[in-house]
C-alpha positions in Angstrom: 14.2 41.2 11.6 13.5 39.2 8.4 16.3 39.1 5.9 19.1 37.0 4.4 21.6 35.2 6.6 24.9 35.5 4.7 26.6 33.0 7.0 24.6 30.2 5.3 25.2 28.8 1.8 22.5 29.1 -0.9 20.9 25.8 -1.9 19.5 25.7 -5.5 16.1 24.0 -6.0 14.6 22.2 -9.0 11.5 23.9 -10.2 8.7 23.0 -12.7 6.6 25.6 -14.3 3.1 24.7 -15.5 1.1 27.2 -17.6 -2.7 26.4 -17.6 -4.1 27.9 -20.8 -6.2 27.0 -23.9 -4.5 29.7 -26.0 -0.9 29.9 -25.1 2.1 28.0 -26.3 5.7 27.9 -24.9 6.5 30.6 -27.4 3.7 32.9 -26.5 3.6 32.1 -22.7 4.9 35.4 -21.3 4.0 34.8 -17.7 5.7 31.4 -17.7 8.7 33.0 -19.3 8.9 35.6 -16.6 8.8 33.0 -13.9 11.5 30.8 -15.7 13.8 33.8 -16.0 13.4 34.8 -12.4 13.9 31.3 -11.2 17.2 31.0 -13.0 18.3 34.5 -12.0 17.8 33.5 -8.4 20.1 30.6 -8.8 17.6 27.8 -9.0 17.0 25.5 -12.0 13.9 25.0 -14.2 13.9 21.3 -14.9 10.7 21.2 -16.9 8.2 23.7 -18.3 4.9 22.8 -19.9 1.6 24.3 -21.1 -1.6 22.3 -20.6 -5.2 23.2 -21.5 -7.7 24.4 -18.9 -8.8 20.8 -18.2 -8.8 19.8 -14.5 -8.0 16.2 -15.1 -4.9 17.1 -17.2 -3.7 19.6 -14.6 -4.1 17.1 -11.8 -2.4 14.3 -13.7 0.6 16.5 -14.5 1.0 17.7 -10.9 0.8 14.2 -9.6 3.3 12.9 -12.2 5.9 15.5 -11.1 5.3 14.8 -7.4 5.6 11.1 -7.8 8.7 11.2 -10.0 10.7 13.0 -7.3 12.7 15.1 -9.7 10.9 18.4 -8.9 11.3 20.2 -5.6 8.7 23.0 -6.2 6.1 23.6 -8.9 4.8 26.9 -10.0 1.6 27.1 -12.0 0.3 30.2 -13.8 -3.2 30.8 -15.1 -6.6 29.5 -14.3 -7.0 31.1 -10.9 -10.0 33.4 -11.8 -13.7 33.0 -11.4 -14.9 31.8 -14.8 -16.0 28.3 -15.7 -12.6 27.5 -17.3 -10.6 28.7 -14.2 -10.0 25.3 -12.6 -6.4 25.5 -11.3 -7.2 26.0 -7.6 -9.6 23.1 -7.7 -6.9 20.9 -9.3 -4.3 22.0 -6.8 -6.5 21.4 -3.8 -7.6 18.0 -5.1 -4.0 16.6 -5.3 -2.6 18.3 -2.2 -2.2 16.6 1.2 -2.0 20.0 3.0 -2.8 23.5 1.9 -0.7 26.7 2.5 -3.4 29.3 3.0 -0.9 32.0 4.0 0.4 32.2 0.4 -2.9 33.3 -1.1 -3.5 35.7 1.9 -0.2 37.4 1.5 -0.3 37.5 -2.3 -3.7 39.2 -2.3 -2.6 41.7 0.4 0.4 42.6 -1.8 -1.5 42.8 -5.0 -3.9 45.4 -3.5 -1.1 47.9 -3.9 -1.2 47.6 -7.7 -4.8 46.5 -8.6 -6.7 47.5 -5.5 -9.9 45.5 -4.6 -9.7 43.8 -8.0 -7.5 41.3 -6.1 -10.8 39.8 -4.8 -11.1 38.0 -8.2 -7.8 36.2 -7.7 -7.9 32.7 -6.2 -4.1 32.3 -6.0 -3.4 29.3 -3.7 -0.7 26.9 -2.6 -0.3 23.4 -1.1 1.9 20.4 -0.7 1.4 17.4 -3.0 3.2 14.3 -1.8 6.0 16.4 -0.4 6.2 18.8 -3.4 5.0 22.4 -2.7 2.8 23.9 -5.5 2.2 27.6 -5.9 -0.7 28.5 -8.2 -0.3 32.0 -9.5 -2.6 34.1 -11.7 -1.8 34.3 -15.5 -0.9 38.0 -15.7 2.7 39.1 -16.0 2.4 41.5 -13.2 0.9 39.0 -10.8 3.7 36.5 -11.6 6.3 39.3 -11.0 4.7 40.3 -7.7 4.4 36.7 -6.4 8.0 35.9 -7.2 9.7 39.2 -6.2 7.7 39.7 -3.1 7.2 36.2 -1.7 8.7 33.2 -3.5 12.3 34.5 -4.1 12.5 34.8 -0.3 10.7 31.7 0.8 12.6 29.5 -1.6 15.9 30.9 -0.4 17.3 28.7 2.4 19.2 31.8 3.8 16.0 33.8 4.5 15.2 34.4 8.1 13.4 33.8 10.4 12.3 30.7 8.4 11.6 29.6 4.8 10.1 26.8 2.8 13.4 25.8 1.2 14.8 24.5 4.5 11.8 22.2 5.2 11.5 20.9 1.6 13.6 17.8 2.3 11.6 17.0 5.4 8.4 17.2 3.4 9.8 14.5 1.1 10.9 12.3 3.9 7.9 12.9 6.2 7.3 9.5 7.9 3.8 10.4 9.0 1.1 8.4 7.1 -0.6 10.0 4.1 -4.3 10.6 4.4 -6.4 7.6 3.7 -8.4 8.6 0.6 -11.7 7.2 -0.6 -11.8 5.9 -4.2 -14.6 5.0 -6.6 -16.5 1.9 -5.5 -16.0 2.5 -1.8 -19.6 3.7 -1.1 -21.0 0.6 -2.9 -18.7 -1.7 -1.0 -19.5 -0.2 2.4 -23.3 -0.1 1.6 -23.2 -3.8 0.9 -21.6 -4.5 4.2 -24.2 -2.5 6.0 -27.1 -4.3 4.2 -25.5 -7.6 5.1 -25.2 -6.7 8.8 -28.8 -5.5 9.0 -30.1 -8.6 7.1 -28.3 -10.9 9.6 -29.1 -8.7 12.6 -25.3 -9.0 13.3 -24.3 -6.4 15.9 -20.6 -7.0 15.5 -20.8 -6.6 11.7 -22.8 -3.4 12.2 -20.3 -2.0 14.6 -17.5 -2.7 12.2 -19.2 -0.4 9.6 -18.5 2.6 11.9 -15.5 4.8 12.8 -14.1 3.5 16.1 -14.5 6.8 17.9 -17.0 9.6 17.3 -19.3 7.9 14.8 -23.0 8.8 14.9 -26.1 6.9 13.7 -29.2 9.1 13.5 -32.4 7.1 13.3 -36.1 8.2 13.5 -37.5 8.1 17.1 -34.1 7.6 18.7 -31.5 9.8 20.3 -28.2 10.0 18.4 -26.6 6.5 18.6 -22.9 7.2 19.2 -21.8 3.9 20.9 -21.7 0.3 20.0 -24.2 -0.7 22.7 -26.7 2.0 21.6 -26.5 0.8 18.0 -26.9 -2.8 19.1 -30.1 -2.0 21.0 -31.4 -0.2 17.9 -30.6 -3.2 15.7 -32.5 -5.5 18.1 -35.6 -3.3 17.7 -35.7 -3.8 13.9 -37.6 -6.4 12.1 -35.7 -9.5 10.9 -33.8 -8.6 7.8 -35.2 -10.9 5.1 -35.3 -8.8 1.9 -33.1 -6.0 3.3 -31.6 -4.0 0.3 -30.3 -0.6 -0.6 -30.5 1.4 -3.8 -28.4 4.5 -4.6 -30.3 7.7 -5.2 -27.3 9.7 -6.5 -24.0 8.9 -8.0 -21.2 9.2 -5.5 -18.6 11.9 -6.3 -14.9 11.2 -6.0 -11.9 13.5 -6.5 -8.2 12.6 -6.4 -7.0 12.8 -2.8 -10.6 13.0 -1.4 -10.8 12.0 2.2 -14.5 11.4 2.6 -17.6 10.8 0.4 -21.3 11.2 0.8 -23.6 8.3 -0.1 -27.4 8.8 -0.5 -29.6 5.7 -0.9 -32.9 4.1 -0.1 -32.4 1.4 2.6 -35.2 -1.1 2.7 -35.5 -3.2 5.9 -38.8 -4.9 5.1 -41.8 -4.6 2.7 -43.3 -1.9 5.0 -40.2 -0.1 6.3 -37.7 1.9 4.3 -35.4 4.8 5.1 -33.6 7.4 3.0 -30.0 7.0 4.0 -27.5 9.9 3.9 -24.0 8.8 5.0 -20.5 10.1 5.2 -17.9 7.5 4.7 -14.1 7.4 4.9 -11.2 5.0 5.5 -9.8 4.3 8.9 -6.7 2.1 9.3 -7.5 0.6 5.9 -11.1 -0.1 6.7 -14.1 1.5 5.0 -16.3 3.0 7.8 -19.1 5.5 8.3 -18.5 8.6 10.3 -22.2 9.5 10.1 -25.2 7.5 9.0 -28.5 9.5 8.9 -31.8 7.6 8.4 -35.1 9.3 7.7 -38.5 7.7 7.1 -39.2 7.2 3.4 -42.7 8.2 2.4 -44.8 5.6 0.4 
C-alpha cells in the first residue's frame, strides 16, 4: 500500500517558485505564496521565488538559468496553463524539457474533477525534466495549487513515500550519464541544404549519402519507389542531369525552439534550367552531424 516509510529519513529539497503573470507582484501573488508556505511546512526550502510576465522567451530563459545553475532541485510554476493566447507556460516548459512527465497532468486533472468537474478540461497543467531539474507547471488559481501540492507533490517530493517517489531519483537525474538529445539550432537547415546542393552539383554519391541518417532515412522522388538505402539513392543520383547550376531557395522560414530535436525545411531545389523540385525535408543531428531523416521531392510546375 502507498504511504510513508518511517524507517527512512526525510531529505529536504531546494525548490524554486516561478509565477507567470502580467498582473501579479510578489506581494499580490497569492498562489505562489500558498506554494511557498506549503513547501516550507513540508520541510523543504524555497531558495528563490520570482514573478515573470506571460512572455514565453522570459519563462524559458528563467527555467534554463535555474536548471544550469544547479542550485534548484525542483521548480514549481503557477499560472499560464489555460487556453488563451497569453497562456504560454506549457509551451515554455515543453520547449526546455528533455523528458515530459505526462502522468502529473493526468493525475492532476483527475483529482481536480472532484472540485471543478469537467471545467478541468481547460487546464493544461504539465510537468517535465529540464537538464535534470523536474518542473511542475500548475494553474494560477489558489485551489489548484493547494490540490496539486496536497494531493500529489507533497508525497512525490518526500523520499519516504512508497512505493516510489521523484525525490529519490532526483540526484540520478542530475548525474544521468546518458547523452542529452542532439538539438537543432538556427542555421542548421541552411547548412545542410548547402551540403545537399553541393552533392547534387558534383553528382557525388558519398556526399549525398552523408546528408542522410545512417538508418531509416527516406528519399521520396517523383517516379521512384521510396529510396531508403545508399545504393538506391546512388542509382537515383546517376539518373539526374549533371549538376551545373544546381541551387536551392527557401520557401519558408525554418522554425526553431529551445531544445528542438528536428526541423522542417521547405525549399525549391533546381537541378537544371528545366528541372526543379519542391523539397520538403525533416532534418536533425546524429552523432554531431546534420542529416535528413526524410527528403520529399515533388515536381515544381512552371
